[in-house]
C-alpha positions in Angstrom: 19.9 11.3 30.7 19.0 8.8 32.6 17.0 10.0 35.9 16.3 7.1 38.6 13.1 9.2 40.5 11.9 8.6 36.7 12.2 5.5 36.6 10.9 4.7 40.5 7.6 6.4 39.8 7.1 4.5 36.6 7.3 0.8 38.0 5.1 2.7 40.7 2.5 3.2 38.7 3.1 0.3 37.3 2.4 -2.5 39.7 -0.1 0.2 40.6 -2.2 -0.4 36.9 -1.7 -3.9 37.2 -3.0 -5.8 34.3 -4.7 -3.3 33.0 -7.5 -1.9 31.1 -9.1 -5.5 30.9 -10.4 -6.6 27.1 -13.9 -5.7 26.0 -16.2 -6.9 23.6 -14.2 -7.2 20.4 -16.3 -4.8 18.1 -18.2 -6.0 15.2 -18.7 -4.0 12.5 -21.8 -1.5 11.3 -23.3 -3.3 8.0 -22.6 0.7 6.8 -19.8 1.1 7.1 -18.3 -3.3 6.8 -19.1 -2.1 2.6 -17.4 0.8 2.6 -13.8 1.9 2.1 -12.3 4.3 4.3 -13.3 8.1 4.0 -10.9 10.5 2.5 -8.8 12.0 6.3 -9.9 15.8 7.1 -7.8 18.8 4.6 -6.2 21.3 5.6 -2.7 22.3 7.9 -2.2 19.7 11.4 0.8 21.6 11.5 4.0 20.1 12.5 4.5 17.0 10.6 4.8 13.6 13.6 7.9 11.8 13.8 7.4 8.3 14.7 10.0 5.9 14.4 10.1 2.0 13.8 10.2 0.2 17.2 11.2 -4.2 17.8 9.8 -5.8 20.7 12.0 -9.1 20.3 14.9 -8.1 22.0 14.6 -10.6 25.1 18.5 -12.7 26.6 17.4 -15.4 24.0 17.0 -13.5 20.5 20.5 -12.0 21.6 21.9 -15.2 21.9 20.3 -15.8 18.3 22.2 -12.5 17.1 26.2 -12.7 19.2 26.2 -16.7 18.9 28.1 -19.3 21.3 31.4 -17.6 21.7 30.1 -14.0 22.4 31.6 -12.5 26.0 27.8 -12.1 27.3 29.1 -10.8 30.6 30.6 -8.0 29.5 29.0 -7.3 26.2 31.7 -5.5 23.8 30.9 -4.0 20.8 31.0 -8.0 18.2 32.8 -6.8 15.0 33.8 -3.7 12.3 32.5 -2.5 9.6 34.1 0.2 7.0 33.9 4.6 7.5 31.0 4.0 5.2 28.5 2.3 7.1 29.5 -0.8 5.1 31.7 -4.4 4.6 30.8 -6.0 8.4 33.1 -8.7 9.7 32.4 -10.8 12.7 34.6 -10.8 16.3 33.0 -13.8 17.1 31.9 -17.3 15.1 28.2 -17.3 15.0 27.1 -13.4 15.1 25.0 -11.9 12.4 25.2 -8.4 14.1 28.3 -6.2 14.5 27.3 -3.4 17.4 24.7 -3.5 20.5 22.9 -0.5 22.2 24.9 1.6 24.6 22.9 0.0 27.0 24.1 -3.0 26.9 21.9 -6.3 26.2 18.5 -4.7 27.4 15.4 -6.8 27.9 12.1 -6.4 27.1 11.0 -8.3 29.4 11.6 -5.8 31.4 9.8 -2.1 32.4 13.1 -0.1 32.8 13.6 -0.4 29.3 10.8 0.3 27.5 11.3 3.5 29.8 14.7 4.2 28.9 14.0 3.8 25.1 10.9 6.0 25.4 12.8 9.0 27.6 15.6 8.7 25.2 13.0 9.0 22.3 10.7 11.8 24.1 13.6 14.2 24.9 15.2 13.7 21.1 11.5 15.6 20.0 9.8 11.6 18.9 6.2 11.6 18.7 6.5 7.9 19.9 7.7 5.0 18.5 5.6 2.3 15.5 5.3 -1.1 17.7 6.0 -3.8 15.3 3.6 -6.7 16.5 1.3 -9.8 14.8 -1.0 -11.5 17.1 -1.5 -15.4 17.2 -4.3 -15.0 15.3 -7.0 -16.4 17.6 -9.8 -14.7 18.4 -9.9 -15.5 22.1 -6.4 -14.8 22.4 -5.2 -12.3 25.5 -1.8 -10.9 27.2 0.0 -13.9 28.1 -1.2 -15.9 24.7 2.3 -15.4 22.9 5.5 -12.9 24.3 4.6 -10.3 21.7 1.3 -9.7 23.1 2.8 -9.8 26.7 6.3 -7.8 25.4 3.3 -5.0 23.0 1.0 -4.6 26.3 4.3 -3.7 28.7 5.1 -1.2 26.1 1.7 0.0 26.5 1.4 0.2 30.0 5.1 1.9 30.3 3.8 4.8 27.9 1.2 5.3 30.0 3.1 5.2 33.4 5.7 8.1 31.4 3.0 10.1 29.9 1.0 10.7 33.3 4.6 10.9 35.5 5.6 14.0 33.4 3.0 15.6 31.8 3.9 13.8 28.4 1.8 13.1 25.1 4.5 10.6 23.9 2.4 8.0 22.2 2.5 4.8 19.9 1.1 3.3 16.7 0.9 0.1 16.2 3.1 -1.5 12.9 1.3 -4.5 11.9 4.0 -7.2 11.2 3.3 -10.2 8.4 6.7 -11.6 9.4 7.0 -13.0 5.7 3.1 -14.9 5.9 0.8 -13.1 2.9 -0.8 -16.1 2.6 -1.8 -15.9 6.0 -6.1 -15.7 6.2 -7.9 -12.4 6.7 -9.5 -14.4 9.5 -6.5 -14.0 11.7 -5.3 -11.0 10.6 -9.2 -9.4 11.5 -8.4 -12.0 14.7 -5.2 -10.1 15.4 -6.7 -6.1 14.8 -9.7 -6.8 16.6 -7.4 -7.9 19.9 -5.9 -4.7 19.7 -9.2 -3.0 18.8 -10.9 -4.3 21.7 -8.1 -3.6 24.5 -6.1 -0.7 23.0 -8.4 1.2 21.6 -9.5 3.8 23.5 -5.9 3.8 25.5 -4.2 6.9 25.6 -1.2 5.7 24.5 -2.6 5.6 20.8 -3.6 9.3 20.8 -2.3 11.2 17.9 -3.0 14.2 16.0 -4.2 12.7 13.1 -7.0 10.6 14.2 -9.5 9.6 17.3 -8.3 6.1 16.4 -5.5 4.1 16.6 -2.8 4.3 14.1 -2.4 1.2 12.4 0.3 0.7 9.5 0.0 -2.8 7.6 3.5 -4.2 7.3 3.7 -5.2 3.4 0.3 -5.2 2.1 0.4 -4.6 -0.8 2.0 -8.0 -0.8 -1.3 -9.3 0.4 -4.2 -10.4 -1.7 -7.0 -8.0 -3.1 -9.7 -9.4 -0.9 -7.7 -10.1 2.2 -7.3 -6.5 2.1 -10.4 -5.5 1.1 -11.1 -8.5 3.8 -9.9 -6.8 7.0 -9.9 -3.2 6.1 -13.8 -3.8 6.1 -13.7 -5.0 9.1 -11.4 -2.8 10.8 -11.3 0.7 9.4 -14.0 1.9 11.3 -11.9 1.0 14.7 -8.8 2.6 13.4 -6.4 4.9 11.1 -5.8 2.2 8.5 -2.2 3.2 7.1 -0.7 0.8 4.6 2.7 -0.3 3.7 2.4 0.7 -0.5 4.6 1.6 -4.0 3.3 4.4 -6.4 3.0 0.8 -8.4 0.1 -1.1 -5.6 -1.3 2.4 -3.8 -4.4 2.8 -7.5 -5.4 -1.2 -6.1 -5.1 -1.1 -2.5 -5.5 2.7 -1.8 -9.3 2.7 -1.5 -9.3 0.4 1.2 -7.2 2.2 3.4 -6.8 6.0 5.2 -3.0 7.2 3.9 0.4 4.9 3.8 3.7 4.6 3.9 6.5 3.1 2.7 8.6 1.1 4.7 11.3 1.4 2.7 14.8 0.5 4.4 16.9 0.3 1.5 16.2 4.0 0.1 19.5 4.5 -1.6 20.0 8.7 -2.6 23.4 8.1 -3.7 23.0 4.5 -6.2 19.7 4.9 -6.6 18.4 7.5 -9.5 15.3 6.3 -8.6 15.0 7.2 -5.2 13.1 9.7 -4.5 11.0 9.9 -8.2 9.1 6.4 -6.7 8.6 8.1 -2.7 7.0 11.9 -4.2 4.9 9.0 -7.5 3.6 7.8 -4.3 2.8 11.1 -2.2 1.7 12.3 -4.9 -1.6 10.1 -5.8 -1.8 9.4 -1.8 -2.4 13.6 -1.8 -3.9 13.7 -4.8 -6.7 10.8 -3.2 -6.8 13.2 0.4 -5.6 10.9 2.4 -2.5 11.2 4.5 1.0 10.8 3.1 3.7 9.5 5.5 7.0 9.8 4.8 10.3 7.7 5.1 13.5 7.6 6.1 17.0 5.6 7.3 20.2 6.3 9.0 21.3 3.4 6.4 20.9 -0.2 5.4 23.8 -3.6 6.3 22.1 -6.5 6.1 25.4 -8.2 4.5 26.3 -10.1 6.7 22.7 -12.6 5.7 23.5 -11.9 1.7 21.5 -8.5 1.5 22.8 -5.0 0.4 24.6 -2.3 1.9 22.6 1.8 1.4 25.8 3.7 3.2 25.7 5.5 6.1 28.3 7.8 5.0 28.2 9.0 8.1 24.7 10.9 8.9 24.7 11.6 5.4 22.1 9.9 4.5 19.6 10.6 7.3 20.2 14.4 6.1 19.8 14.1 2.0 16.5 11.7 3.2 15.3 14.1 5.8 15.2 16.7 3.0 14.5 14.7 -0.1 11.6 12.9 1.5 10.6 16.3 3.1 9.8 18.0 -0.5 6.8 15.2 -0.6 4.2 17.0 1.5 4.5 14.3 4.5 1.4 14.6 6.9 4.3 12.8 9.1 7.3 10.8 9.3 7.5 7.2 9.7 11.6 6.4 10.5 13.6 2.8 10.0 14.4 2.2 13.0 15.0 2.5 17.1 17.0 -1.1 16.7 16.7 -3.4 14.0 20.3 -4.3 15.0 20.1 -7.4 11.9 19.5 -4.9 9.0 21.7 -2.4 10.7 18.9 0.8 10.1 19.3 1.5 14.3 19.4 4.9 15.6 18.8 4.3 19.1 22.2 5.2 21.1 25.4 2.5 20.1 28.8 1.1 21.7 30.1 2.3 18.0 27.9 5.7 17.2 27.8 6.9 20.9 24.4 8.7 20.2 25.0 10.7 16.4 21.5 9.6 14.9 19.3 10.4 17.7 21.3 13.7 18.4 20.8 14.3 14.4 17.3 13.5 14.1 16.9 15.3 17.1 18.0 18.3 15.6 16.5 18.0 12.5 12.7 18.3 14.0 13.9 20.7 15.5 15.0 22.7 12.6 11.8 21.7 10.4 
């Protein structure tokens, strides 16, 4: 339940925080670390595997308009379409709409701290360790908080997590899901500039504390799609300062793993019902990562549907897909879990409470976490 007194406390904390910690000078890698690959992560048990969920930062008023179209009644925000009982075959009720569900709370605005506050509270109460916040910077070494909407929303999320934890004595955290947005030829210099900005501003922020490293978690989305030269250059520049995880497969890991501290796999279409290799593709990757003494973060989804945009569908089957993949991927002995996703409504992988499903999926995930 949303707690008004907590929200007031968060807002007071944010006002008191002002613009947050001022950025420090960008770190310069030492010569010894700049010429070496990542050190294998320490072995041994860490206790129960932490669960993070990918969290997207693009939901502004304009983005809702882009996805719902001009005919949608924004003041009442009804369910914008229909879908079959298995989570496939969508149809829209309003011309121009690209999505068939909206959040229970309505069309929220991620430029407002109250939005982040609600999501953090829901996720924390469900037993999640944190969000993997999707972000890409401008690529400019001189960028700051106000350089882009993504930068400002990311900064607000970090502050809201800090305020929430302070008000509750909680340890909800963040990792960075560093996004490619389809540009796999982006120069290494721009990637390095982004990550150095991230480290200089947030590297010591308590929101990024985690049970895996003294450094903040950074998952490089689509890392396997970049050139080997780019992967090597980015790793040499920033790995001493971040816990650098890839987005790899069993085929790409032998080449890229030497430059990473571990990996997950953003497999939003993992289909346990129609793909006979849905389990072995993950277990093969996990085995390689474990053999190298590095960290493995298993993915999971509740379903997937991008048919309105010309893609495919992985049936939700109620909560059966979520449960099946938790069991299937859990057999790989993950060091942690990276769920897909909190709020991706275009691909229909969302787990957050929605007007169509209520809290069904967040409740189911909470039960899985509690029983693990």
